[in-house]
C-alpha positions, 0 to 999 in steps of 0.5 A: 500499499502507499497512496492515502485514499486507496489505504484508507478504502482498504482499511475500509474492508476489515483487513487483518494487516496491511503492508508497507514497501521498504526495499527501494528497488520496488515500484511499491516502494513507500515515501518518506513524505507518508510517514506521519500518515501511515503511523497514525493508521488504524491497521495492524503495520506490516513493513517489509523488507529485503536485507536492511540491516537491524538498525534500518528496521528500527528506524523505520519502525520508528518514522512508519509505527510499524508492529511487524516486520516482513523478511524477504531476503537471505535473513537468517534465524538469528537476524529474525530473533534478533529483530524479535527482541525488539517487541516485533512480530516478525514474518520471514518470507522464503521463495518455493519452487520445485528444488526447495530444501524444506531443511533449511525451514527448521533454523526458524523454529521458535525464531520467528512468529509465522512463515509466508510462502512465495513464488520463488523470484528473483525479485523478491516477489510480486511476480503475481505467479502461483507455486505448486501448492501441493508442495505444502505437503513437505512443510515440516514444522509446526510454525503457522504460514500464509500463503503468498504468489499469484493468489487472484479471485480464481483461485482462492477458492482452491487455497481455501482448501488447503487441510493444515491447521498451520495455514492462518492467512492470505497475502493477497497483493499483485493479483489485487492491483490495478497498477503496483500499489493501488489495490482495486477495491471492488475485486477485494470486496469480492475476494474478501467476501468469499473467504468470509462465507467460506470461514462461516460455512466451515 
């Protein structure tokens, strides 16, 4: 998210988290002049970083009021633990493909609050492409996770059928945009209705 009116429109849909990209190579990179507006938003704010040093993350927390940090680079379990030690919630993202080594996740057990499984890409996410969700059957930890990567209204119902108590949420991102950092509010509204109707019926 990036633009004030679009941000407010999404907040009105009563989502659980809202992400703000703090990675300068992303077209969704937030501008510093938005700091006061973002800091006062009445929603759980997630700062998204790629290989940023801890002082940079903490400075952004002070500036924007992030409560959660989402990491999309090569951050180690020790890096995650250091951020959690500052009283912040940590989500660690991993790009998944057919060659992904699930055993590498074991070091993160107890060091993160949640994992996020996205489609592997050199751009650290935002591809709009799905990975093979059958690969999730190889996930070895008890840590909860979010599903990301290529989610769209046409496959949301399929995603909701994942029979895994560790699966706790969906990251609705690029496929719900009119252009980078501008969400399609009507599309999001219709998708959230599908999700909420499924929660009621299950």
